[in-house]
C-alpha positions as CSV (number, residue, x, y, z in Angstrom):
1,M,17.9,26.6,-95.0
2,T,21.8,26.2,-95.1
3,D,23.3,22.9,-93.9
4,V,26.1,23.3,-91.8
5,R,28.1,20.4,-90.5
6,L,31.6,19.5,-88.8
7,V,33.5,16.9,-90.7
8,R,36.6,15.1,-90.5
9,L,39.0,16.5,-93.1
10,H,40.6,14.3,-95.7
11,A,43.9,14.3,-97.6
12,S,42.0,15.7,-100.7
13,D,41.4,18.8,-98.5
14,L,45.0,19.6,-98.3
15,D,45.6,21.9,-101.3
16,V,42.7,24.2,-100.4
17,M,43.8,24.6,-96.7
18,A,47.4,24.7,-97.8
19,R,46.4,27.9,-100.1
20,V,44.3,29.5,-97.6
21,R,47.1,29.3,-95.2
22,K,49.9,30.7,-97.8
23,D,47.1,33.7,-98.7
24,D,46.6,34.2,-95.1
25,A,50.2,34.5,-94.5
26,A,51.2,36.9,-97.3
27,A,48.3,39.1,-96.4
28,M,49.6,39.6,-93.0
29,G,53.0,40.5,-94.9
30,Y,54.9,37.0,-94.5
31,P,54.9,35.9,-97.7
32,D,57.4,32.9,-96.9
33,A,55.7,31.8,-93.8
34,F,54.2,28.6,-95.2
35,G,56.5,26.7,-96.8
36,P,57.2,22.7,-97.5
37,A,57.7,22.1,-93.8
38,E,54.2,23.7,-92.8
39,R,52.4,22.0,-95.6
40,A,53.6,18.5,-94.4
41,E,52.7,19.2,-91.0
42,L,49.1,20.3,-92.0
43,G,49.0,17.1,-93.8
44,E,49.7,15.1,-90.6
45,R,47.0,17.2,-89.0
46,I,44.5,16.3,-91.6
47,D,45.2,12.8,-91.1
48,R,44.6,13.1,-87.5
49,S,41.5,15.2,-87.9
50,G,37.8,14.2,-86.6
51,E,39.1,13.0,-83.3
52,F,40.6,15.0,-80.2
53,D,44.5,13.5,-80.7
54,G,45.4,14.8,-77.1
55,T,46.4,18.3,-78.3
56,E,44.2,19.1,-81.2
57,L,40.5,18.4,-82.5
58,L,40.7,19.7,-86.1
59,L,37.4,19.6,-88.1
60,G,36.3,21.0,-91.4
61,I,33.1,23.3,-91.8
62,Q,31.1,21.7,-94.7
63,V,28.1,24.0,-95.9
64,D,25.7,22.4,-98.2
65,G,28.4,19.7,-99.1
66,R,31.3,21.9,-99.7
67,L,34.4,22.7,-97.4
68,A,34.0,26.3,-96.3
69,G,36.4,26.4,-93.5
70,E,38.0,24.9,-90.5
71,V,37.5,24.8,-86.6
72,Q,40.2,23.7,-84.1
73,A,39.9,23.0,-80.3
74,R,43.7,23.2,-79.1
75,Q,45.1,21.9,-76.0
76,P,48.7,22.2,-76.3
77,R,50.7,20.2,-73.7
78,M,52.2,22.3,-71.0
79,G,50.1,25.1,-72.5
80,L,46.8,24.7,-71.3
81,P,45.6,22.8,-67.9
82,P,43.5,19.8,-68.7
83,G,39.8,20.3,-69.6
84,V,40.6,23.8,-71.1
85,F,40.4,24.4,-74.9
86,E,41.5,27.1,-77.1
87,L,39.2,27.4,-80.3
88,G,40.3,28.8,-83.8
89,I,38.0,29.3,-86.7
90,D,38.4,30.3,-90.3
91,L,36.0,30.4,-92.9
92,F,37.9,30.6,-96.3
93,N,35.7,32.8,-98.4
94,A,34.5,36.2,-97.7
95,A,31.3,35.6,-99.1
96,D,30.6,33.0,-96.2
97,R,31.0,35.5,-93.6
98,G,28.1,37.4,-91.9
99,R,25.7,34.4,-92.9
100,G,25.8,32.6,-89.4
101,L,28.0,29.8,-90.4
102,A,30.8,30.7,-87.6
103,R,28.1,30.7,-85.1
104,T,26.4,27.5,-86.3
105,A,29.9,25.9,-86.5
106,L,31.0,26.9,-82.8
107,T,27.7,25.8,-81.5
108,Q,28.2,22.2,-82.7
109,L,31.9,22.4,-81.4
110,L,31.1,23.8,-78.2
111,T,28.8,20.9,-77.5
112,R,31.1,18.5,-78.5
113,L,33.6,19.9,-76.3
114,F,31.4,20.3,-73.3
115,V,29.8,17.1,-73.5
116,D,32.1,14.5,-75.3
117,E,35.2,16.0,-74.7
118,G,35.1,16.9,-71.0
119,A,35.8,20.5,-71.3
120,H,35.2,22.8,-68.2
121,R,36.6,25.9,-70.0
122,V,36.8,27.0,-73.5
123,Q,38.2,30.2,-74.4
124,L,39.3,32.0,-77.7
125,T,40.9,35.2,-78.8
126,T,40.4,37.7,-81.6
127,D,41.8,41.0,-82.8
128,V,40.3,43.8,-80.7
129,D,39.0,45.3,-84.0
130,N,37.4,42.0,-85.4
131,A,33.9,43.2,-84.4
132,A,32.1,40.1,-86.3
133,M,34.0,37.7,-84.2
134,R,33.7,39.7,-81.0
135,G,29.7,39.8,-81.6
136,V,29.4,36.1,-82.3
137,S,31.4,35.3,-79.4
138,E,29.2,37.5,-77.2
139,R,26.0,36.1,-78.8
140,L,27.1,32.7,-78.1
141,G,27.5,33.4,-74.5
142,F,31.4,34.0,-74.1
143,R,32.2,36.6,-71.6
144,F,34.8,39.0,-72.6
145,E,38.0,38.6,-70.1
146,G,40.3,41.3,-71.0
147,V,42.9,42.6,-73.6
148,M,46.1,40.8,-74.3
149,R,48.3,43.6,-75.2
150,G,50.9,42.9,-78.0
151,F,49.7,39.4,-78.5
152,M,49.7,38.8,-82.4
153,P,52.7,39.7,-84.7
154,S,51.7,41.8,-87.7
155,T,53.9,43.9,-90.2
156,D,52.5,47.1,-88.4
157,G,53.7,45.7,-85.1
158,P,52.1,43.4,-82.4
159,R,48.3,43.6,-82.3
160,D,46.1,43.6,-79.2
161,F,43.7,40.5,-78.9
162,A,40.8,40.1,-76.9
163,M,40.2,37.3,-74.4
164,Y,36.8,35.5,-74.3
165,G,35.9,32.6,-71.8
166,M,33.2,30.1,-71.2
167,T,32.7,27.9,-68.3
168,K,30.6,24.5,-68.3
169,D,28.4,26.3,-66.1
170,D,28.2,29.1,-68.8
171,Y,27.6,26.6,-71.4
172,D,24.8,24.8,-69.3
173,E,23.0,28.2,-69.2
174,V,23.3,29.4,-72.6
175,K,23.0,26.3,-74.8
176,T,19.2,26.7,-74.7
177,T,19.4,29.9,-76.4
178,W,21.2,28.7,-79.3
179,T,18.3,28.3,-81.9
């Protein structure tokens, strides 16, 4: 059985996380998008990880004792109402995808947000062609709410993203199905 835990990040995680971001930016056609300023900002975010700091809850996804990814619950000032969080998740290695790790990590994060952080709504977005993430979202009980046209920049032009939402009532209804 695989042990999946959400953990506080540490300064020693910075190199791995910076490399992932730089590689992701290059793969999207933006090779210079992650430089020294972005690295310094990431270091500050890592220092604040583990607790909701008023705008973000950043946690590492630890799998069998190794850092395999990260999750974020964002609530930018002036960007979302109180009690509403936007999720992000990244599994760093392709070999970790499709194993149920994202689903497990998201169930832990959703419980923390709805139980400990006072969330009344949690939402996430993903590329319309990301069938794996869309499937995970729907299996967790998120409801598809529509498509945000031309949302994410890419080298091929803006990409459409699917929006999913879960309310506290939805969470209370579906959490018992997460086994």
